[in-house]
C-alpha angles and dihedrals in degrees: 000000000000103000090181091059094047091048090048094055095041093048089049090053094049091053091048090049089051091053090048088060088067088076098062085043089056090049090049091051090049091053092042091234129156097240091079095094092048092058093045093050092046087051092051092049093053096046095046093047097043102037098067094048092048091050095049094045101037095106092063111104106158117115130173134171093270090054091049092057093044092049094049094049100045091040091065091046092046093050092045091052091048090045092054092060099078088051093050103036093046089054094234089119106023095180114081094209087055093045090050089047092052093046097044088049088051102046092044089049091236098132098208108143140192091201119107108052110104090194088067098032106028095171088065093068091171097036116226093001089062092058118110113257091242093056089045091052092048092048090055096039091055090060091048092053093049094046102082093025135276090237097051088047092052092049088050100053105024109066086152089078088073094197129131111263104197094094091047093047095050091047095052111030106098121239137057093281126036099226107203114206095195129027092247116068088214090057093048092049092053092048092049091050095049089055092047094050093044092055092044092054093044091052091048090055095046094047090049095048090047090061107267112134110264095242090052090047095057092043092050093045087053091054102039103056091050088048087237107133106206110148136193090228131070092225091046114215091347087078087072115074095188108103090203088066090053092050094049090053089045090056095047091044087056091047092050090054094057123089107267091222088069090051089055094049089048092052092050089053106271099115094157089068089088094055095043093054113097095203091052091053092051089047093054092043094052091049093047095047095045091047093052093045093050095045091051092046097050093035091052094044094056099024091239114131095173130142089248090065089050091048094052092044092054092041099050093041090056095039095056096036092053093039092237092128101202117148132212095164139026097253091182087079094056125100115288092246091060092045090052091052091052090049091054090048090056086066096043098057120182129282128322112259092035126107092250126114129224128075095303128240094258089060090047091051093048094049090051092046091046090053092048091048092050092051089051089049090056089065093036107034095172098046122110104223114179120206116232136186105198108314093336119098108215117228123231088246092060093047093050090048092050092049091048089047091052094050094048091044092053091043095055090043089056094042093049091048090051092051090050095049089047086057084058100255117145126261096256096046095047096048094045094044091051093050088044096053100045090041091050093233106129112208121061137173135278113024091358103052131139092283096045134060143210099259097111095043112124112260093241086055092050094051089045092051095048089056090051090048088054091048096049093045094050093042094250101265095070087063098030094060089063087067091056120103088214092060092059097045 
């Protein structure tokens, strides 16, 4: 393993993160708020720590697959640690564990927050709405950075690194297969980010023209496209009564849950690529069926067949399936059938190659097809039966990878739930929080529903959940290989 290469890239990312902190500093200055110096000090710390390491290791160019996994894993930890500094130094979150939790939740686009409980943070009398604008902006901006991937971003804007990017791209891009648009990874990363920035800017304009305050518009645009879910309001999207705002966010949550390769193909003129893609059709079908079942369930239970019930059914189905985690209703008050459907959708996730969390629809399809194929092989033991998703034949390597992913995913889900119950949290809360953390969803059920927060969670639980967030965001194997003896030989 090339330590110099790893240090060079991590130091570069630390410096970049430090420069990014100048944006919330500018926001704080424009509003005349006291968090200005906290952002400037945080920026200075990152630059002063990162710059010497980057200078002394800049001649190192070698990169292999082990380096790629190490860089991806440690990069997320580095950026989360750096990202926690503005929360901690400004005094908005005076406890380091809580600041770390908020930052990791942000950069992994989970959206779980410790803000909103005056008993824990008495200086924030009105919860999130009491936070300075600079900190609110940084909180949202962290999710936007994490959405498409710190590593892809670095490859796109740092040609000065001069290192090969294929290993990094495969390690970071979500989904069972990293689908390159262009032969060169650098070109792919730039294209993905152009699409990502374009959608973000479009949503910002639409929300602003729909009546959302412009500051809120940019913050929600920053947290919708990465399917993050941090809001500037305690009640999340429920704070905005205009249904047009809700539908704009619904549209962009759906877009964010689609494979970005399909967006690129559509932008270049191949609009039929959406409807030809098998995973997209299943993604749309799951969302449609779940929305209709939940709407029928809650409408029948309270004899209210209004448009509002349809809107909240669609919104919450999409918010939890994509892992965005916004709320425009308290779904913990819905019938148990609807709650259970939402719980299952937290596991599904959206499409591979999107910014969503969860297992991804492609993996769910593959697991179902694998089970059906094995059943057929029981009857025809000598038959060679390939597994296909759409027109693509899935190789045995991908199948084994998916089965391993599913096993480890469930194992950490069970382990996390057991730890939380050992900390004396109820059955519903423990299971849903475990699923939410590893699926990068954010809100859960029970004591951690959409109207609650994670402020009173035991510190052990917070550290456990941040590890699960990292596992889920980097698709498990990227982190797990670091615990292998083979990796360190």
